[in-house]
LOTIKOL-612683 format. One record per residue (C-alpha): residue in three letters; chain; y negated, x, z. Coordinates in Angstrom, 1 decimal, decimal comma. Layout:
residues N
<pado ALA A <Y X Z>> ...
END
This chain:
residues 389
<pado MET A <13,3 -0,2 29,4>> <pado ALA A <9,7 -0,2 28,6>> <pado ASP A <10,4 3,1 26,2>> <pado LYS A <13,2 0,5 24,7>> <pado GLY A <10,7 -2,3 24,0>> <pado ARG A <8,6 0,4 22,1>> <pado VAL A <11,0 1,3 19,9>> <pado MET A <12,7 -2,2 19,1>> <pado GLY A <8,9 -3,2 18,4>> <pado ALA A <8,0 -0,3 16,1>> <pado PHE A <11,5 -0,9 14,6>> <pado SER A <10,6 -4,5 13,8>> <pado LEU A <7,2 -3,5 12,1>> <pado ILE A <8,9 -0,7 10,1>> <pado ALA A <11,4 -3,2 8,8>> <pado SER A <8,5 -5,6 8,0>> <pado ARG A <6,5 -2,8 6,3>> <pado VAL A <9,5 -2,2 4,0>> <pado VAL A <9,8 -5,9 3,1>> <pado TYR A <6,0 -6,2 2,6>> <pado ALA A <5,9 -3,5 -0,1>> <pado ALA A <9,2 -5,1 -1,5>> <pado ASN A <6,5 -8,3 -2,2>> <pado TRP A <4,0 -5,7 -4,1>> <pado TYR A <6,5 -4,8 -6,8>> <pado ASN A <9,7 -7,2 -6,7>> <pado LEU A <8,2 -9,5 -9,7>> <pado SER A <7,4 -6,0 -11,7>> <pado PRO A <10,9 -6,9 -13,5>> <pado ALA A <10,7 -10,5 -13,2>> <pado ILE A <8,1 -10,6 -16,1>> <pado PRO A <10,2 -11,9 -18,8>> <pado GLY A <11,4 -14,6 -16,9>> <pado ILE A <8,2 -15,8 -15,9>> <pado GLU A <7,1 -15,6 -19,4>> <pado LYS A <9,7 -18,0 -20,3>> <pado SER A <9,5 -20,5 -17,5>> <pado PHE A <5,7 -21,0 -18,2>> <pado GLY A <5,3 -20,7 -21,5>> <pado VAL A <2,8 -17,8 -21,1>> <pado GLY A <2,5 -14,5 -23,3>> <pado LEU A <2,7 -10,9 -21,9>> <pado PRO A <-0,8 -10,4 -21,7>> <pado SER A <-1,3 -13,3 -19,1>> <pado THR A <1,4 -11,6 -16,8>> <pado VAL A <-1,4 -9,1 -15,6>> <pado TYR A <-2,7 -12,0 -13,3>> <pado ILE A <0,3 -11,7 -11,5>> <pado PHE A <-0,8 -8,8 -9,8>> <pado THR A <-4,1 -9,5 -10,2>> <pado PHE A <-4,3 -12,3 -8,0>> <pado PHE A <-2,6 -10,6 -5,1>> <pado LEU A <-4,6 -7,6 -5,1>> <pado LEU A <-7,5 -10,1 -5,0>> <pado GLY A <-5,7 -12,1 -2,0>> <pado ALA A <-5,0 -8,5 -0,4>> <pado GLY A <-8,5 -7,0 -1,1>> <pado ILE A <-10,5 -9,7 0,1>> <pado PHE A <-9,0 -10,8 3,1>> <pado GLN A <-8,5 -7,5 4,7>> <pado VAL A <-11,6 -7,6 6,7>> <pado PRO A <-11,3 -11,2 7,9>> <pado ALA A <-7,8 -10,5 8,8>> <pado GLY A <-9,4 -7,7 11,2>> <pado VAL A <-11,7 -10,1 12,8>> <pado LEU A <-9,1 -12,3 13,2>> <pado SER A <-7,1 -9,4 14,9>> <pado SER A <-9,7 -8,8 17,5>> <pado ARG A <-10,1 -12,5 18,5>> <pado ILE A <-6,3 -13,1 18,7>> <pado GLY A <-4,3 -9,7 18,8>> <pado ALA A <-3,1 -7,6 16,0>> <pado LYS A <0,4 -8,5 16,7>> <pado THR A <-0,1 -12,1 16,3>> <pado THR A <-1,8 -11,5 13,0>> <pado ALA A <0,7 -9,4 11,8>> <pado LEU A <3,6 -12,1 12,5>> <pado MET A <1,1 -14,5 10,5>> <pado GLY A <0,8 -12,4 7,8>> <pado MET A <4,8 -12,2 7,2>> <pado VAL A <5,1 -15,7 7,7>> <pado LEU A <2,7 -16,3 5,3>> <pado MET A <3,8 -13,9 2,6>> <pado GLY A <7,5 -15,8 3,1>> <pado PHE A <6,4 -19,2 2,7>> <pado SER A <4,3 -18,3 -0,5>> <pado ASP A <7,3 -16,7 -2,0>> <pado LEU A <9,4 -19,7 -1,4>> <pado ILE A <7,3 -22,4 -2,3>> <pado SER A <6,2 -20,3 -5,4>> <pado ILE A <9,6 -21,3 -7,3>> <pado TYR A <8,8 -25,2 -7,3>> <pado THR A <5,3 -24,8 -8,7>> <pado PRO A <4,7 -27,1 -11,6>> <pado ASN A <2,2 -24,6 -13,8>> <pado TYR A <1,0 -21,2 -14,1>> <pado GLY A <-2,0 -21,5 -12,6>> <pado VAL A <-0,6 -23,0 -9,4>> <pado PHE A <2,1 -20,1 -9,3>> <pado LEU A <-1,1 -17,7 -9,3>> <pado GLY A <-2,7 -19,5 -6,8>> <pado PHE A <0,4 -18,9 -4,5>> <pado ARG A <0,5 -15,1 -5,5>> <pado PHE A <-3,0 -14,9 -4,2>> <pado ILE A <-1,8 -16,6 -0,8>> <pado ASN A <1,0 -13,7 -1,1>> <pado GLY A <-1,9 -11,1 -1,2>> <pado VAL A <-3,7 -12,8 1,7>> <pado GLY A <-0,3 -12,6 3,9>> <pado ALA A <-0,5 -8,9 3,1>> <pado ALA A <-3,8 -8,5 4,0>> <pado MET A <-3,2 -9,9 7,6>> <pado PHE A <-0,2 -7,7 8,0>> <pado PHE A <-1,3 -4,3 6,6>> <pado SER A <-4,0 -3,2 9,0>> <pado THR A <-3,0 -5,1 12,1>> <pado ALA A <0,7 -3,4 11,8>> <pado MET A <-0,7 0,3 11,9>> <pado ALA A <-2,9 -0,6 14,6>> <pado VAL A <0,0 -1,6 16,7>> <pado LEU A <2,1 0,9 15,6>> <pado SER A <-0,6 3,7 16,3>> <pado ASP A <-1,5 2,0 19,7>> <pado LEU A <2,5 2,4 20,7>> <pado TYR A <2,6 6,0 19,7>> <pado ARG A <-1,0 7,4 20,6>> <pado GLU A <0,5 10,8 20,9>> <pado ARG A <2,0 11,0 17,5>> <pado VAL A <-0,3 8,8 15,4>> <pado THR A <-0,1 11,1 12,1>> <pado ASP A <4,0 10,8 12,4>> <pado ILE A <4,1 7,2 13,0>> <pado VAL A <1,5 6,8 10,1>> <pado VAL A <3,9 8,9 7,8>> <pado ILE A <6,7 6,9 8,4>> <pado TYR A <4,9 3,9 8,2>> <pado ASN A <4,1 4,8 4,7>> <pado VAL A <7,3 6,1 3,8>> <pado ALA A <8,5 2,7 4,8>> <pado PHE A <6,6 1,1 2,3>> <pado ASN A <7,8 3,7 -0,7>> <pado ILE A <11,3 2,7 0,0>> <pado GLY A <10,4 -1,0 0,1>> <pado ALA A <8,4 -0,6 -3,3>> <pado GLY A <11,5 1,6 -4,8>> <pado LEU A <13,8 -1,6 -3,4>> <pado GLY A <11,4 -4,1 -5,3>> <pado VAL A <11,5 -2,1 -8,5>> <pado THR A <15,4 -1,1 -8,4>> <pado ALA A <17,3 -3,7 -6,3>> <pado PHE A <15,7 -6,7 -7,4>> <pado ALA A <15,9 -5,8 -11,1>> <pado PHE A <19,9 -6,2 -10,6>> <pado ILE A <19,0 -9,7 -8,8>> <pado ILE A <17,0 -10,6 -11,5>> <pado GLN A <19,4 -9,5 -14,3>> <pado PHE A <22,4 -11,4 -12,4>> <pado TYR A <20,6 -14,5 -11,4>> <pado SER A <17,0 -15,4 -11,9>> <pado TRP A <13,7 -14,6 -11,0>> <pado GLN A <13,5 -17,5 -9,0>> <pado MET A <16,5 -16,4 -6,9>> <pado ASP A <14,5 -12,9 -6,7>> <pado GLN A <11,6 -15,1 -5,0>> <pado VAL A <14,1 -16,8 -2,4>> <pado ILE A <15,4 -13,8 -1,5>> <pado ILE A <12,5 -11,9 -0,7>> <pado GLY A <10,7 -15,3 1,0>> <pado ILE A <13,9 -15,2 3,4>> <pado LEU A <13,4 -11,8 4,3>> <pado SER A <9,8 -12,0 4,6>> <pado LEU A <10,1 -15,1 7,4>> <pado ALA A <13,2 -13,0 9,1>> <pado VAL A <11,1 -9,7 9,7>> <pado GLY A <8,0 -11,7 10,4>> <pado LEU A <9,4 -13,9 13,3>> <pado SER A <11,3 -10,2 14,8>> <pado ILE A <7,8 -9,7 15,8>> <pado TRP A <7,7 -12,3 18,0>> <pado PRO A <9,1 -10,5 21,1>> <pado MET A <6,0 -8,6 20,9>> <pado VAL A <3,6 -11,0 20,8>> <pado ASN A <4,8 -12,6 24,1>> <pado ARG A <3,7 -9,2 25,4>> <pado SER A <0,5 -9,1 23,8>> <pado GLU A <-2,9 -8,4 24,7>> <pado GLU A <-5,1 -11,8 24,1>> <pado TYR A <-8,8 -11,2 23,0>> <pado THR A <-11,1 -14,7 23,9>> <pado SER A <-13,9 -13,7 22,5>> <pado LEU A <-15,7 -11,5 19,8>> <pado SER A <-18,9 -9,2 19,8>> <pado PHE A <-20,4 -9,7 16,5>> <pado PRO A <-22,8 -6,4 17,2>> <pado GLU A <-19,4 -4,4 17,2>> <pado ILE A <-18,2 -6,1 14,1>> <pado LYS A <-21,2 -5,3 12,1>> <pado ARG A <-21,4 -1,8 13,1>> <pado ARG A <-18,0 -1,3 12,1>> <pado ILE A <-18,6 -3,0 8,7>> <pado VAL A <-21,8 -0,9 7,7>> <pado ASP A <-20,1 2,3 9,0>> <pado MET A <-20,8 4,7 6,1>> <pado ARG A <-18,5 7,3 6,8>> <pado THR A <-15,6 4,3 6,7>> <pado TRP A <-17,1 3,4 3,1>> <pado LEU A <-17,4 7,0 2,1>> <pado LEU A <-14,1 7,9 2,7>> <pado ALA A <-12,7 4,7 1,3>> <pado ILE A <-14,7 5,1 -2,0>> <pado GLY A <-14,0 8,7 -1,9>> <pado PHE A <-10,0 8,0 -2,0>> <pado SER A <-10,2 5,0 -4,1>> <pado GLY A <-9,2 6,8 -7,1>> <pado PHE A <-6,2 8,2 -5,5>> <pado TRP A <-5,3 4,7 -4,4>> <pado ALA A <-5,4 3,6 -8,0>> <pado SER A <-3,3 6,4 -9,0>> <pado THR A <-0,6 5,6 -6,1>> <pado TYR A <-0,5 2,0 -7,7>> <pado LEU A <-0,3 2,7 -11,2>> <pado ALA A <2,0 5,6 -11,5>> <pado PRO A <4,7 3,6 -9,9>> <pado GLU A <4,1 0,5 -12,3>> <pado TYR A <3,6 2,6 -15,4>> <pado LEU A <6,1 5,9 -15,2>> <pado LYS A <9,2 3,8 -16,6>> <pado GLU A <7,3 2,9 -19,7>> <pado PHE A <5,6 6,1 -20,1>> <pado SER A <9,0 8,0 -20,2>> <pado LEU A <10,4 5,3 -22,7>> <pado THR A <7,6 6,5 -25,1>> <pado VAL A <8,3 10,2 -25,0>> <pado GLY A <11,8 9,8 -25,5>> <pado PHE A <13,6 9,1 -22,1>> <pado GLY A <16,6 6,7 -22,1>> <pado GLY A <16,7 3,5 -20,4>> <pado ALA A <18,4 4,6 -17,2>> <pado GLU A <16,7 7,8 -16,9>> <pado SER A <13,4 5,7 -16,9>> <pado ALA A <14,9 3,2 -14,8>> <pado ILE A <15,6 6,3 -12,2>> <pado LEU A <12,4 8,0 -12,5>> <pado GLY A <10,4 4,8 -12,0>> <pado GLY A <12,3 3,9 -8,7>> <pado LEU A <12,4 8,1 -7,8>> <pado ILE A <8,7 8,2 -7,8>> <pado LEU A <8,6 6,0 -4,4>> <pado PHE A <11,7 6,6 -2,8>> <pado ILE A <10,8 10,6 -3,2>> <pado GLY A <7,8 9,6 -0,7>> <pado ILE A <10,3 10,8 2,1>> <pado LEU A <9,3 14,7 1,4>> <pado GLY A <5,5 14,2 2,2>> <pado ILE A <6,8 14,3 6,1>> <pado PRO A <6,9 18,0 6,2>> <pado LEU A <3,8 18,6 3,5>> <pado VAL A <1,8 16,6 6,3>> <pado GLY A <3,1 18,4 9,2>> <pado ALA A <2,2 21,7 7,1>> <pado PHE A <-1,2 20,5 7,2>> <pado ARG A <-1,5 18,7 10,7>> <pado LEU A <-3,6 21,4 12,5>> <pado ARG A <-6,1 21,8 9,9>> <pado ASN A <-9,1 20,0 8,5>> <pado THR A <-7,4 16,7 7,6>> <pado ILE A <-9,9 15,2 5,0>> <pado LYS A <-10,3 18,5 3,4>> <pado SER A <-6,4 19,0 3,2>> <pado ALA A <-6,1 15,5 1,8>> <pado VAL A <-9,0 16,3 -0,8>> <pado TYR A <-7,4 19,5 -1,9>> <pado LEU A <-4,0 17,9 -2,5>> <pado THR A <-5,8 15,0 -4,4>> <pado VAL A <-7,1 17,6 -6,6>> <pado LEU A <-3,5 19,1 -7,5>> <pado LEU A <-2,4 15,4 -7,7>> <pado GLY A <-5,1 14,7 -10,0>> <pado LEU A <-4,7 18,1 -12,4>> <pado MET A <-0,8 16,6 -12,3>> <pado LEU A <-1,9 13,4 -14,1>> <pado VAL A <-3,8 15,1 -16,6>> <pado ALA A <-0,8 17,4 -17,5>> <pado LEU A <1,9 14,4 -17,4>> <pado PRO A <1,3 13,8 -21,0>> <pado PHE A <2,3 17,4 -22,0>> <pado ALA A <4,7 18,0 -19,3>> <pado GLY A <8,0 17,8 -21,5>> <pado PHE A <11,4 16,2 -20,1>> <pado TYR A <12,0 18,7 -17,5>> <pado GLY A <8,1 18,9 -16,5>> <pado ILE A <8,0 15,0 -15,8>> <pado TRP A <10,7 15,3 -13,5>> <pado VAL A <9,4 18,0 -11,7>> <pado GLU A <6,0 16,1 -11,6>> <pado THR A <7,6 12,9 -10,2>> <pado PHE A <8,8 14,5 -7,3>> <pado ILE A <5,4 16,2 -6,5>> <pado LEU A <3,5 13,1 -7,0>> <pado GLY A <5,8 11,1 -4,9>> <pado THR A <5,4 13,1 -2,1>> <pado LEU A <1,8 13,7 -2,6>> <pado PHE A <1,1 10,0 -2,4>> <pado VAL A <2,9 9,7 1,2>> <pado SER A <1,2 13,0 2,7>> <pado VAL A <-2,5 11,9 1,2>> <pado SER A <-2,1 8,3 2,3>> <pado ALA A <-0,9 9,3 5,6>> <pado MET A <-4,0 12,0 6,5>> <pado GLU A <-6,7 9,6 5,2>> <pado TYR A <-5,3 6,8 7,4>> <pado SER A <-4,8 8,9 10,3>> <pado VAL A <-8,7 10,0 10,3>> <pado VAL A <-9,6 6,1 10,0>> <pado ILE A <-7,5 5,6 13,3>> <pado SER A <-8,4 8,4 15,2>> <pado ARG A <-12,3 7,6 14,5>> <pado GLU A <-11,6 4,1 16,2>> <pado LEU A <-11,5 4,2 19,8>> <pado SER A <-11,4 0,6 20,4>> <pado GLY A <-8,0 -0,9 19,8>> <pado LYS A <-9,5 -4,2 19,8>> <pado TYR A <-11,2 -3,4 16,2>> <pado LYS A <-8,8 -0,9 15,2>> <pado ALA A <-7,3 -3,2 12,4>> <pado LEU A <-10,8 -3,9 11,8>> <pado SER A <-11,7 -0,6 10,8>> <pado LEU A <-8,2 0,0 9,5>> <pado GLY A <-8,8 -3,4 7,2>> <pado LEU A <-12,2 -2,5 5,8>> <pado PHE A <-11,1 0,7 4,4>> <pado ASN A <-8,0 -0,7 2,7>> <pado SER A <-10,2 -3,5 1,3>> <pado ILE A <-12,7 -1,1 -0,2>> <pado GLN A <-9,9 1,0 -1,6>> <pado ILE A <-7,9 -2,0 -3,2>> <pado LEU A <-10,8 -3,6 -4,6>> <pado ILE A <-12,2 -0,5 -6,3>> <pado GLY A <-9,0 0,7 -7,1>> <pado SER A <-8,3 -2,8 -9,0>> <pado ILE A <-11,5 -2,1 -11,1>> <pado ILE A <-9,7 1,5 -12,0>> <pado SER A <-6,4 -0,4 -12,2>> <pado TYR A <-7,9 -2,6 -15,0>> <pado ALA A <-10,0 0,5 -16,8>> <pado PHE A <-6,5 2,5 -17,1>> <pado SER A <-4,8 -1,0 -18,7>> <pado ASN A <-7,9 -0,8 -21,2>> <pado ALA A <-7,1 3,0 -21,9>> <pado LEU A <-3,6 2,3 -22,7>> <pado ASN A <-4,6 0,6 -26,0>> <pado TYR A <-5,2 4,3 -27,0>> <pado GLY A <-2,2 5,4 -25,8>> <pado PHE A <-0,5 7,2 -22,8>> <pado THR A <-2,1 10,3 -22,8>> <pado TYR A <-5,6 9,2 -22,6>> <pado ALA A <-4,9 6,7 -19,9>> <pado TRP A <-3,4 9,6 -17,6>> <pado ILE A <-6,1 11,9 -18,5>> <pado MET A <-8,6 9,2 -17,7>> <pado MET A <-6,8 8,3 -14,2>> <pado GLY A <-6,5 12,3 -13,3>> <pado PHE A <-10,3 12,6 -13,3>> <pado VAL A <-10,8 9,4 -11,6>> <pado ALA A <-8,6 10,8 -8,9>> <pado MET A <-11,1 13,5 -8,5>> <pado ILE A <-14,4 12,3 -9,8>> <pado MET A <-15,0 10,5 -6,5>> <pado LEU A <-13,6 12,9 -3,9>> <pado PRO A <-16,8 14,8 -2,9>> <pado LEU A <-17,6 11,3 -1,2>> <pado ALA A <-15,3 11,6 1,2>> <pado LEU A <-16,7 14,8 2,5>> <pado LEU A <-20,1 13,7 3,2>> <pado ASP A <-20,8 12,6 6,8>> <pado PRO A <-24,2 11,0 7,1>> <pado GLU A <-23,9 10,6 10,9>> <pado GLY A <-22,8 13,9 11,6>> <pado ALA A <-19,9 12,6 13,5>> <pado LYS A <-17,2 15,2 14,1>> <pado GLU A <-13,6 14,4 12,9>> <pado THR A <-11,1 13,7 15,6>> <pado MET A <-8,5 15,7 15,0>> <pado VAL A <-5,0 13,9 15,6>> <pado GLN A <-2,8 15,8 18,0>> <pado THR A <0,9 14,9 17,4>> <pado VAL A <4,1 16,7 18,8>> <pado ASN A <7,2 17,7 16,3>> <pado SER A <9,5 15,3 15,6>> 
END
């Protein structure tokens, strides 16, 4: 019975992760409709994503602190409910400014869910942490792919408001599915501020996060801009749409890649794979028709595998379940906030063309990697031992 409860709990969290990811991307195909509804120009639509990222980045650490007080499961549930609420209410906003406010709230909900759900899953499957993190990240790619593709059809045949209604209802449904786990969750009634401070100022976490922030930016930008890039180099509309979704869906191929590097030094392996990713981004403008298809497969695989490796290290370094969400939240917050700055630089580079922008992104993904290899405290990396699936 206990094992059945663990499986059901994991299923609820993975399903929530899929819907959570769709919230990141479902408004990309809605941009023309939002422009028309609020009377704004295309440049102003960048704030739809900026406000979401601000909410998601700023509130990762507060969400981790809240988790240590009321429990990770409760915080994850609240995050999904907040995302669903902001999705549904956003269609009734009187102006664009209020709409952006609800996008910010949506990002806050995302911050409350991400690290807490990962912390719960890693506790449920302590003997297979890397495996469960891979599955967690694959679920994100599936949800993001659905956000780009499936919701495009909803918007085409209905409206962007219907898009928000559907994603809102799904967010509330999967969020409430976590409720049975909350009834069995451990309640934390006190906070240790010295323990919180120790984790927030942990230099190893900061160096890892800054080192891989260029990687995080590439995982966000490539799916967003691959479709537009392929159109500029002669792809048809249908081919470009397939590419945009494929780079996300293909992430499932990252599972065996993580397994191949499982018993090696995890961070060094992640660094080597990120160097490969950076070089491929630099080469992307010169890859040609077939080369772009090949790169799409490889980049999608690397996105999942490197992400699983870096997060598994953060999880393995945190020995207290009470503060695991805080450590993950800090790590993710640093990546998102620095990655957002990189995203802004990428958008400016687009003024000079995709060739310049992809080359810049490739070098940025690699240039900060040496920081991830530094260990000022001399701490030994805890190797995550897993069993084969």
